[in-house]
C-alpha positions in Angstrom: 33.7 -60.1 -53.4 31.0 -57.7 -54.6 27.8 -57.6 -52.6 24.6 -58.4 -54.1 22.3 -55.5 -54.8 18.9 -56.2 -53.2 17.4 -53.0 -54.6 17.4 -49.5 -53.5 16.9 -49.0 -49.7 14.7 -46.2 -48.4 16.6 -43.1 -47.6 16.6 -42.4 -43.8 16.8 -38.8 -43.0 19.0 -38.1 -39.9 17.0 -36.7 -37.0 17.3 -33.0 -36.3 19.9 -31.3 -34.0 22.7 -33.4 -35.3 21.7 -36.7 -33.6 22.1 -40.0 -35.4 20.0 -43.1 -35.0 21.4 -45.6 -32.5 20.8 -49.1 -31.3 18.3 -49.5 -28.5 21.0 -50.0 -25.9 23.0 -46.9 -27.0 19.8 -44.8 -27.0 19.0 -45.8 -23.4 22.5 -44.8 -22.4 22.2 -41.4 -24.1 18.8 -40.8 -22.4 20.3 -41.6 -19.0 23.1 -39.2 -19.8 20.7 -36.5 -20.7 18.6 -37.0 -17.6 21.7 -36.9 -15.5 22.8 -33.7 -17.3 19.5 -32.0 -16.7 19.5 -33.0 -13.0 23.1 -31.7 -12.6 22.2 -28.4 -14.4 19.2 -28.0 -12.0 21.4 -28.6 -9.0 24.0 -26.1 -10.2 21.4 -23.4 -11.0 20.0 -23.7 -7.5 23.2 -22.1 -6.3 23.2 -19.4 -9.0 22.8 -15.8 -7.6 20.1 -15.2 -10.2 17.8 -17.7 -8.6 18.2 -16.5 -5.0 14.8 -15.1 -3.7 15.3 -12.3 -1.3 12.9 -11.7 1.6 11.3 -8.6 0.0 10.6 -10.5 -3.2 9.0 -13.4 -1.3 7.0 -11.1 0.9 5.8 -9.2 -2.2 4.3 -12.4 -3.6 1.9 -12.5 -0.7 0.9 -8.8 -0.8 -2.7 -8.1 -1.8 -3.5 -6.0 -4.9 -4.6 -3.2 -2.6 -1.3 -3.3 -0.7 0.6 -3.2 -3.9 -1.4 -0.2 -5.1 -0.7 1.6 -1.8 3.0 0.8 -2.0 3.1 2.7 -5.3 1.8 5.8 -3.5 4.0 8.3 -1.8 3.6 9.0 1.9 1.9 12.4 1.2 -0.5 10.7 -1.2 -1.4 8.1 1.5 -1.9 10.9 4.0 -4.1 12.8 1.6 -6.1 9.6 0.8 -6.9 8.9 4.5 -7.5 12.6 5.3 -10.0 13.0 2.5 -11.8 9.7 3.4 -12.2 10.6 7.0 -14.1 13.8 6.0 -16.1 12.1 3.3 -17.2 9.3 5.6 -17.8 11.1 8.9 -18.5 14.9 8.4 -22.1 15.8 7.5 -23.8 19.1 7.1 -24.9 20.9 10.3 -22.1 19.4 12.4 -19.6 20.9 14.8 -16.2 19.5 13.8 -12.9 19.4 15.6 -10.0 20.0 13.3 -6.7 18.3 14.3 -3.1 19.4 13.8 -0.4 17.7 11.8 0.7 16.6 8.4 -2.2 14.1 8.0 -4.9 16.2 9.6 -3.8 19.0 7.2 -5.5 17.1 4.4 -8.7 16.6 6.4 -8.9 20.4 6.9 -8.3 20.8 3.2 -11.1 18.5 2.3 -13.6 20.3 4.6 -12.7 23.5 2.8 -13.3 21.9 -0.6 -16.7 20.4 0.3 -17.8 23.7 1.8 -16.8 25.6 -1.3 -18.6 23.2 -3.7 -21.7 23.1 -1.6 -21.5 19.5 -0.5 -21.2 20.5 3.1 -23.4 23.3 4.6 -24.0 24.9 7.9 -21.0 23.4 9.7 -18.6 25.1 12.2 -15.2 23.9 13.2 -12.9 24.2 16.2 -9.2 24.2 15.4 -6.6 22.6 17.7 -3.7 24.9 16.9 -2.8 28.3 15.4 -1.6 26.6 12.3 -4.8 24.8 11.8 -6.8 28.0 12.5 -4.8 29.9 9.8 -5.3 27.1 7.3 -9.1 26.9 8.0 -9.4 30.7 7.7 -7.6 30.7 4.3 -10.1 28.0 3.1 -13.2 30.0 4.4 -14.1 27.4 7.1 -16.3 29.0 9.8 -14.6 28.7 13.2 -15.9 28.8 16.8 -14.4 28.0 20.2 -15.1 25.6 23.0 -16.6 28.5 24.9 -19.5 28.7 22.6 -19.6 25.0 21.4 -18.5 22.7 24.1 -20.1 19.6 22.4 -18.7 18.4 19.1 -20.2 15.8 16.7 -16.8 14.6 15.5 -13.1 15.4 15.8 -10.5 14.3 13.3 -6.8 14.2 14.1 -3.7 12.2 13.5 -1.3 10.3 15.8 2.4 9.8 16.1 2.2 6.0 16.6 -0.5 3.4 16.6 0.1 -0.2 17.9 -1.9 -3.3 16.8 -4.3 -2.8 19.7 -5.1 0.7 18.5 -3.3 2.4 21.4 -2.1 5.8 20.3 0.9 7.9 21.0 0.3 11.6 20.6 2.2 14.7 21.5 5.1 14.8 19.1 3.9 18.3 18.2 3.1 21.3 20.2 -0.7 21.2 20.1 -1.3 18.3 22.5 -3.3 20.2 25.2 -5.7 21.8 22.7 -6.0 18.6 20.8 -7.1 16.7 24.0 -9.5 19.4 25.0 -11.3 19.3 21.6 -11.2 15.6 21.2 -12.6 14.8 24.7 -15.6 17.0 23.9 -16.4 15.1 20.7 -19.0 12.4 20.4 -16.8 10.6 17.9 -13.0 10.9 17.5 -11.5 9.8 14.2 -7.8 9.0 14.1 -6.2 9.2 10.7 -2.7 7.7 10.0 -0.7 6.4 7.1 1.2 3.1 7.2 4.4 4.8 8.5 2.7 5.5 11.9 1.9 1.8 12.6 4.2 0.0 15.0 
């Protein structure tokens, strides 16, 4: 038999995403299903290769900004940085300076030449520890002397082949070891410059 018309009912818009209104019990069941689905998806994603964190990535998260900046530099750039800094910090006008030999010491010699040329350093003389360093210093216009005339040095700057955590050095990978030791033992201060590749 025909139903009575009690008047127009308010129009209920269906919720978004294609869901329909449910009774309270059905809604609870759906919510439980959704929670279980999310938990299952999380468990599955934990085994996905995309979420595997390798050791380098984990280690990188603990690296300081300075270390990250250094990592972006090449080995030669690091050598140049420490070579220049050793001269800027320890070589002053009027000094007698021992010039080491090697790929890192090369940049210290280069810096001495630059500062002499621009007038930042004056009245210094240097003692090279090898023929190669002597030739480089002469090309840069650095005044050179020998241990015969200057047996006391204010500072000597040189590299090392290996440096351990206790600052013990291994030298002698090149052919200038004897002259390096002779110059460095006569210096009041011996500055060792290395890049990170020399740390062991």
